[in-house]
C-alpha positions as CSV (number, residue, x, y, z in Angstrom):
1,X,-95.4,134.6,7.8
2,X,-98.1,137.1,8.8
3,X,-99.7,138.8,5.9
4,X,-102.1,141.8,5.5
5,X,-105.6,141.1,4.1
6,X,-107.7,143.4,2.0
7,X,-111.5,143.2,2.0
8,X,-113.3,144.6,-0.9
9,X,-116.5,145.4,0.8
10,X,-119.8,147.3,0.6
11,X,-121.4,144.6,-1.5
12,X,-123.4,145.0,0.7
13,X,-122.3,146.7,3.9
14,X,-124.0,144.2,6.2
15,X,-122.4,141.3,4.5
16,X,-119.0,143.0,4.8
17,X,-119.6,143.5,8.5
18,X,-120.6,139.9,9.0
19,X,-117.5,138.7,7.1
20,X,-115.2,141.0,9.2
21,X,-116.8,139.8,12.4
22,X,-116.4,136.1,11.4
23,X,-112.7,136.7,10.8
24,X,-112.3,138.2,14.3
25,X,-114.3,135.4,16.0
26,X,-112.5,132.6,14.2
27,X,-108.8,133.8,14.4
28,X,-106.7,132.2,17.1
29,X,-105.8,135.3,19.1
30,X,-105.3,136.3,22.8
31,X,-105.2,140.0,22.3
32,X,-105.4,142.8,19.8
33,X,-101.9,142.3,18.4
34,X,-102.7,138.6,17.6
35,X,-105.3,139.5,15.0
36,X,-104.8,140.0,11.2
37,X,-103.9,143.5,9.9
38,X,-107.0,144.2,7.6
39,X,-107.9,147.0,5.3
40,X,-111.7,146.9,4.8
41,X,-113.0,149.2,2.1
42,X,-116.7,149.4,2.3
43,X,-117.3,150.7,-1.2
44,X,-121.1,150.8,-1.2
45,X,-121.3,152.9,-4.3
46,X,-120.1,150.0,-6.5
47,X,-123.0,149.3,-8.9
48,X,-125.4,146.6,-8.1
49,X,-123.9,143.4,-9.5
50,X,-127.1,141.6,-10.1
51,X,-128.7,144.5,-12.0
52,X,-125.6,144.9,-14.2
53,X,-125.8,141.2,-15.2
54,X,-129.6,141.0,-15.7
55,X,-129.6,144.2,-17.8
56,X,-126.5,143.1,-19.8
57,X,-125.0,146.5,-18.8
58,X,-121.5,147.7,-19.5
59,X,-119.4,146.7,-16.4
60,X,-116.8,149.5,-17.0
61,X,-118.3,151.6,-14.2
62,X,-118.0,148.8,-11.8
63,X,-114.4,148.0,-12.9
64,X,-113.4,151.7,-12.7
65,X,-114.6,151.9,-9.0
66,X,-112.9,148.7,-8.1
67,X,-109.7,149.9,-9.7
68,X,-109.6,152.8,-7.2
69,X,-109.7,150.2,-4.3
70,X,-107.0,148.1,-5.8
71,X,-104.6,151.0,-5.8
72,X,-105.3,151.6,-2.1
73,X,-104.8,147.9,-1.4
74,X,-101.5,148.0,-3.3
75,X,-100.3,151.0,-1.3
76,X,-101.1,149.3,2.0
77,X,-99.2,146.2,1.0
78,X,-101.9,143.5,1.3
79,X,-101.1,140.0,0.2
80,X,-104.6,138.7,-0.6
81,X,-107.9,140.3,-1.4
82,X,-111.3,138.9,-0.4
83,X,-114.6,140.0,-1.8
84,X,-117.6,138.9,0.3
85,X,-120.0,138.9,-2.6
86,X,-120.7,135.8,-4.7
87,X,-122.2,137.7,-7.6
88,X,-119.1,139.9,-7.8
89,X,-117.1,136.8,-8.8
90,X,-118.8,136.9,-12.2
91,X,-116.4,139.8,-12.9
92,X,-113.4,138.3,-11.0
93,X,-111.3,137.4,-14.0
94,X,-111.5,141.0,-15.3
95,X,-110.8,142.4,-11.9
96,X,-107.8,140.1,-11.3
97,X,-106.2,141.4,-14.5
98,X,-106.0,144.8,-12.9
99,X,-103.7,143.8,-10.0
100,X,-100.9,141.4,-9.1
101,X,-102.5,140.8,-5.7
102,X,-104.3,137.5,-5.7
103,X,-108.0,137.4,-5.0
104,X,-109.3,134.5,-2.9
105,X,-111.8,132.7,-5.1
106,X,-114.7,132.1,-2.8
107,X,-116.7,130.3,-5.5
108,X,-114.0,127.8,-6.3
109,X,-113.1,127.1,-2.7
110,X,-116.8,126.5,-1.9
111,X,-117.2,124.1,-4.8
112,X,-114.1,122.2,-3.6
113,X,-115.5,122.0,-0.1
114,X,-118.8,120.7,-1.4
115,X,-117.0,118.0,-3.3
116,X,-115.7,116.6,0.0
117,X,-119.3,116.3,1.3
118,X,-121.3,114.7,-1.5
119,X,-122.2,114.7,-5.1
120,X,-125.4,116.7,-5.5
121,X,-125.7,120.4,-4.5
122,X,-128.2,123.2,-4.8
123,X,-127.0,126.7,-5.0
124,X,-129.0,129.4,-3.3
125,X,-127.9,132.8,-4.8
126,X,-129.0,135.9,-6.6
127,X,-130.6,135.7,-10.0
128,X,-127.4,137.2,-11.3
129,X,-125.3,134.4,-10.0
130,X,-127.7,131.8,-11.1
131,X,-128.2,133.2,-14.6
132,X,-124.5,133.5,-15.3
133,X,-123.8,130.1,-13.8
134,X,-121.0,131.6,-11.7
135,X,-120.8,128.4,-9.7
136,X,-121.5,125.9,-12.4
137,X,-118.1,125.8,-14.0
138,X,-116.5,125.1,-10.6
139,X,-119.1,122.5,-9.7
140,X,-118.4,120.7,-12.9
141,X,-114.7,121.0,-12.3
142,X,-115.1,119.1,-9.0
143,X,-117.6,116.5,-10.4
144,X,-120.7,117.9,-8.7
145,X,-124.3,117.7,-9.9
146,X,-126.2,121.0,-9.6
147,X,-129.9,120.4,-8.7
148,X,-131.2,123.9,-9.6
149,X,-134.0,125.8,-7.8
150,X,-137.1,126.6,-9.8
151,X,-138.1,130.1,-10.8
152,X,-140.5,130.5,-7.8
153,X,-137.7,129.8,-5.4
154,X,-135.4,132.2,-7.3
155,X,-138.0,134.9,-6.9
156,X,-138.4,134.2,-3.2
157,X,-134.6,134.2,-2.7
158,X,-134.4,137.6,-4.3
159,X,-137.1,139.0,-2.0
160,X,-135.3,137.6,1.0
161,X,-131.9,139.0,-0.1
162,X,-133.1,142.5,-0.8
163,X,-135.2,142.3,2.4
164,X,-131.9,141.8,4.3
165,X,-130.3,144.7,2.4
166,X,-133.2,147.0,3.2
167,X,-133.9,146.1,6.8
168,X,-130.8,144.4,8.2
169,X,-133.2,141.8,9.5
170,X,-131.2,138.5,9.7
171,X,-134.1,136.2,10.7
172,X,-136.0,134.4,8.0
173,X,-138.2,131.3,8.8
174,X,-138.9,130.9,5.1
175,X,-135.2,130.7,4.1
176,X,-134.7,128.0,6.7
177,X,-137.7,126.1,5.3
178,X,-136.2,126.3,1.8
179,X,-132.9,124.9,3.0
180,X,-134.6,122.1,4.9
181,X,-136.6,121.1,1.8
182,X,-133.3,120.8,-0.2
183,X,-131.7,118.7,2.5
184,X,-134.8,116.4,2.6
185,X,-134.5,115.9,-1.2
186,X,-130.9,114.7,-0.8
187,X,-129.1,117.8,-2.0
188,X,-126.4,119.8,-0.2
189,X,-127.4,123.4,0.1
190,X,-124.7,126.0,-0.8
191,X,-125.5,129.4,0.6
192,X,-124.0,131.5,-2.2
193,X,-125.1,135.0,-1.3
194,X,-123.6,136.9,1.6
195,X,-127.0,138.4,2.6
196,X,-128.3,134.8,2.9
197,X,-125.1,134.0,4.8
198,X,-126.2,136.7,7.3
199,X,-129.4,134.9,8.1
200,X,-129.6,133.0,11.4
201,X,-129.9,129.2,10.7
202,X,-131.7,126.7,12.7
203,X,-129.2,124.5,14.6
204,X,-130.6,121.3,13.0
205,X,-129.6,122.6,9.6
206,X,-126.1,123.9,10.2
207,X,-124.2,120.7,9.8
208,X,-125.8,120.0,6.4
209,X,-125.3,123.4,4.8
210,X,-122.2,124.8,3.1
211,X,-121.9,128.5,3.6
212,X,-119.6,130.3,1.1
213,X,-118.9,133.1,3.5
214,X,-117.6,130.7,6.1
215,X,-115.4,129.1,3.5
216,X,-114.0,132.5,2.6
217,X,-113.5,133.3,6.3
218,X,-111.4,130.1,6.7
219,X,-109.3,130.8,3.6
220,X,-108.8,134.5,4.5
221,X,-107.4,133.5,8.0
222,X,-105.2,130.7,6.8
223,X,-103.8,132.6,3.8
224,X,-102.9,135.5,6.1
225,X,-100.7,133.1,8.1
226,X,-102.9,132.8,11.1
227,X,-104.5,129.8,12.9
228,X,-108.1,129.0,13.2
229,X,-109.7,129.3,16.6
230,X,-112.3,126.6,15.9
231,X,-112.3,123.4,13.8
232,X,-115.5,124.7,12.1
233,X,-116.1,128.4,11.4
234,X,-118.7,129.9,13.7
235,X,-121.0,132.7,12.8
């Protein structure tokens, strides 16, 4: 059965665009009418998730804005909602309570995928995601060891992430170097920030890296009742 998909976007706009494009590229379709009916709400004015977390701020403003979008999704009749923002998943339980439409849990699906590849992982994400251990409870659930990045790498990642947000530049030699170092040390890199997912990876790294946005893409297509065009999600 074909189902409508809702994308809670704008976190950030480039990440939402990349996610939408991946869905189109990876859906088995021969024409326009073979694609998924999607409602994409690029709600860019949703407060910055990382800043809310790091400042221990009241999330009510974020929840109020998201509630507006949930009403629109409900009126459109979507069957699943995807949010292409890893840090947003810190608030997912609270958001899910506001609607009967299920969210696709990108974080849990990514942890599940990682467990099929190995035992030790390193999560590359915002400071907000790392501080709140958004991934850790799911990594533990699937028996994975989290080899954490040091504070210097955390700071570099934040610079790279906000650089993508500011410039839309999706090339970063430094990010590729960071991933390569993780692989060399025997840890599976999990790209757990959609700005980082937007960065072009060196071909030699692609098969060793788990990209949360690609996992979300796969789940969004399959749960909408459509077939994948490729065995592995392409960017």
